C-alpha positions in Angstrom: -10.4 -3.2 -3.9 -8.8 -5.9 -5.5 -6.6 -4.5 -8.4 -8.1 -6.4 -11.6 -6.0 -5.2 -14.8 -8.4 -6.4 -17.7 -11.3 -4.2 -15.2 -9.6 -1.8 -15.0 -11.6 1.2 -16.3 -14.8 -0.8 -15.4 -13.9 -0.9 -11.6 -12.2 2.9 -11.4 -16.6 3.9 -13.0 -18.3 2.0 -10.3 -15.6 2.2 -7.4 -16.1 6.0 -6.7 -16.6 6.3 -3.3 -13.6 4.1 -2.5 -11.1 5.2 -4.8 -8.9 4.0 -7.7 -4.8 3.5 -6.7 -4.0 3.4 -11.0 -6.5 6.2 -11.8 -5.0 8.3 -9.3 -7.9 8.5 -6.6 -7.1 6.2 -3.4 -8.7 3.5 -1.6 -9.1 3.5 1.8 -6.9 0.3 2.1 -4.5 -1.4 -0.1 -2.2 -4.4 1.0 1.4 -4.2 -0.9 3.7 -7.3 -1.0 7.3 -6.2 -1.9 9.9 -9.2 -3.3 13.5 -8.5 -3.6 16.6 -8.5 -1.5 17.8 -6.2 0.7 17.9 -3.3 -1.8 14.0 -3.4 -0.5 14.7 -4.6 3.0 17.5 -2.0 3.8 16.4 0.6 6.0 12.7 -1.3 5.2 11.6 0.4 2.3 8.2 -1.3 2.5 7.4 1.1 5.6 7.9 4.0 4.1 6.2 3.3 1.4 3.4 3.1 3.5 4.1 6.3 5.3 4.0 8.5 2.1 0.8 6.6 0.6 -0.8 7.3 3.7 0.2 10.7 4.1 -1.6 11.2 0.5 -4.7 11.4 1.9 -6.9 10.6 5.4 -7.8 7.5 6.7 -5.7 5.1 4.7 -5.1 1.9 6.1 -1.8 0.7 4.2 -0.8 -2.9 4.7 3.1 -3.9 2.8 4.3 -6.9 3.5 7.8 -8.8 1.6 9.5 -11.7 0.7 13.5 -10.9 0.6 16.4 -12.1 1.3 20.0 -10.6 0.6 21.1 -11.2 -3.0 17.8 -13.0 -4.4 16.6 -12.7 -8.0 13.2 -12.6 -9.3 14.2 -16.3 -10.9 15.1 -17.4 -7.6 11.8 -15.9 -5.4 10.4 -18.2 -8.4 12.2 -21.1 -8.3 11.6 -21.7 -4.2 7.6 -21.7 -4.7 7.1 -19.6 -1.8 5.6 -16.4 -3.7 3.7 -18.7 -5.7 1.6 -19.9 -2.9 2.4 -16.8 -1.0 0.1 -15.0 -3.8 -2.2 -18.5 -4.4 -3.0 -18.2 -0.5 -3.1 -14.0 -0.2 -5.4 -11.1 -1.4 -2.8 -8.6 -2.5 -3.2 -5.3 -4.3 0.1 -4.2 -5.3 2.9 -6.5 -5.8 6.4 -4.8 -6.1 8.7 -7.1 -8.1 12.6 -5.7 -7.5 15.2 -8.1 -9.0 18.8 -8.6 -8.5 21.0 -5.1 -8.0 21.5 -3.4 -11.6 19.8 -5.8 -13.7 19.5 -6.1 -16.3 23.3 -4.2 -16.6 24.7 -6.5 -13.9 27.2 -9.1 -14.4 26.1 -12.4 -15.7 29.1 -13.9 -14.7 27.0 -13.7 -11.2 24.4 -16.4 -11.8 21.7 -13.9 -10.1 22.2 -12.1 -12.9 19.4 -13.2 -15.1 20.5 -12.7 -19.6 17.4 -12.1 -20.1 13.6 -10.8 -19.2 12.1 -14.0 -18.9 11.8 -14.6 -15.6 10.7 -11.5 -14.7 8.4 -11.8 -17.3 6.8 -15.2 -15.0 6.8 -12.9 -12.0 4.5 -9.9 -13.5 2.1 -12.8 -15.3 2.1 -14.9 -12.0 1.2 -11.2 -9.8 -1.2 -10.6 -12.9 -2.9 -14.3 -12.2 -3.4 -13.8 -8.5 -5.3 -10.6 -9.8 -2.8 -8.2 -8.2 -1.2 -5.0 -10.0 2.3 -5.6 -10.5 5.1 -2.9 -10.3 8.8 -3.3 -11.5 11.1 -1.3 -8.6 14.1 -1.6 -11.2 17.5 -0.3 -9.1 20.6 1.5 -9.8 24.2 1.9 -11.3 26.3 4.0 -9.2 28.1 5.7 -12.5 26.0 8.0 -13.7 26.2 7.1 -17.4 25.8 3.8 -16.8 22.6 4.5 -14.6 21.1 6.5 -18.1 22.2 3.7 -19.9 20.3 1.2 -17.3 17.2 3.6 -17.5 17.0 3.0 -21.4 17.0 -0.6 -21.2 14.7 -1.0 -18.0 12.1 1.5 -19.9 12.4 -0.8 -23.0 12.1 -4.0 -21.2 9.0 -2.2 -19.0 7.5 -1.7 -22.7 7.6 -5.0 -23.8 6.4 -6.7 -21.2 3.4 -3.8 -20.4 4.7 -3.3 -17.0 4.5 0.3 -14.9 8.4 0.9 -13.7 9.1 2.6 -10.9 12.9 3.7 -11.8 14.6 4.5 -8.8 17.5 4.7 -10.6 16.8 7.9 -12.5 15.3 9.5 -9.4 18.7 9.0 -7.5 20.3 10.9 -10.4 18.0 13.2 -10.3 18.4 13.9 -6.9 22.2 14.1 -7.0 22.7 16.2 -9.8 20.1 18.4 -8.1 21.9 18.7 -5.2 25.5 17.8 -5.6 25.1 14.8 -3.4 26.8 11.7 -4.0 26.6 10.3 -0.1 23.5 8.3 -0.9 24.6 5.0 -1.5 27.0 3.3 1.4 30.4 2.1 0.9 28.8 -2.4 0.3 26.8 -0.2 -2.4 23.1 -0.2 -0.4 21.0 3.0 0.4 21.8 4.7 3.4 18.7 6.1 4.7 18.6 9.1 2.3 18.9 7.2 -0.3 15.7 4.6 0.0 13.5 7.3 0.9 14.5 8.3 -2.7 13.7 4.9 -3.4 10.0 4.7 -1.4 8.8 8.2 -2.8 9.8 6.7 -6.6 7.8 3.5 -5.6 4.9 5.9 -4.0 4.3 7.7 -7.5 3.9 4.7 -9.5 1.5 3.2 -6.9 -0.6 6.4 -7.1 -0.5 6.9 -10.3 0.5 10.4 -10.4 3.5 13.1 -9.2 3.6 13.6 -5.4 2.6 16.8 -4.1 6.0 19.2 -3.9 5.0 20.0 -0.4 4.2 16.7 1.6 4.3 16.3 5.1 5.1 13.3 6.8 5.0 12.4 10.3 7.7 10.0 12.3 8.1 6.6 11.2 9.4 3.8 13.1 11.0 1.4 10.6 12.0 -2.0 10.8 16.4 -2.5 10.7 16.2 -5.9 8.6 19.7 -5.3 7.4 22.1 -8.0 9.9 19.2 -9.8 10.6 19.1 -13.1 8.2 16.2 -11.8 6.7 14.6 -15.3 4.8 12.7 -16.0 1.7 11.3 -18.8 2.8 8.7 -16.5 5.1 6.8 -13.0 4.9 8.7 -10.8 6.4 6.1 -10.3 9.1 6.9 -13.7 10.4 10.7 -12.8 11.1 12.1 -10.7 13.4 14.2 -8.0 12.7 17.3 -6.6 13.9 15.6 -3.6 16.0 13.5 -0.5 15.3 14.7 2.6 14.4 12.0 5.7 14.4 13.0 8.8 12.7 11.5 11.8 10.7 12.5 13.2 7.3 13.7 17.0 7.4 10.6 18.4 5.4 12.6 20.5 3.1 15.1 17.3 2.6 11.9 15.6 1.5 10.7 18.3 -0.7 14.1 17.4 -3.0 13.6 13.7 -2.5 9.8 14.5 -3.7 10.8 16.0 -6.9 13.3 13.6 -7.7 10.7 11.1 -7.7 9.0 12.8 -9.9 11.6 13.5 -12.0 12.1 9.8 -12.7 9.0 9.8 -14.9 8.1 6.9 -13.8 4.9 5.8 -15.6 3.3 3.7 -17.3 4.9 1.8 -19.5 3.4 2.9 -22.6 4.4 6.4 -22.1 7.6 6.0 -19.8 10.6 8.1 -20.4 14.7 7.3 -19.9 14.4 9.4 -16.7 
């Protein structure tokens, strides 16, 4: 079912059999495009999101793809026209937008760190024009106080742009605080596998529009390992070769803690979002 923002209430009414993603019901099939950088492609976050969404009910056909390149910002994705042409020639239901890591609190001395929300706003408009539903994947700061400030500012921006937000940083902080765990981020400032599962659960919570069930059962999942593969934003990841595949399963007890943290991130629609 094509997500049309202006006709949401009508579609949710007439699409009883197929479901409505935003209302907390589920489509039998959904196509999701991820747009971002290494914080998206590390450990194959799109595949993790697809696995969680599929686990929410029976027979879900979830297709994910991504446009991603290391260090890329939303502004850079817009400047090379690949995002625009991809949206114009495809029929995605949802587009997950991830900007430069730590934005808007990243250092503006870095070229990719925008000083305004204009690129994100332009990308959101572009997604909506294509008929898809935008969700902003807000990233993280590793220092707790900075993360709290990031969440406050990110939710302020999300409210001003009237866009849903998946506050991954808030979920990571909630997980670390509740479990006294600080090793979800690698020395190179990227998430390890656990950190990526937290990101995926937070995005999935925004995607389904309601809290994830505390008891969630996931099968073993095979993910593409993109780190080190020189993934390019000049074409969809599905047209490129990953470094290798890795198959594993998140232990049920750890998965429950991940779900709890994702649910605490308050990643609701901007009009009702909290700071995490």
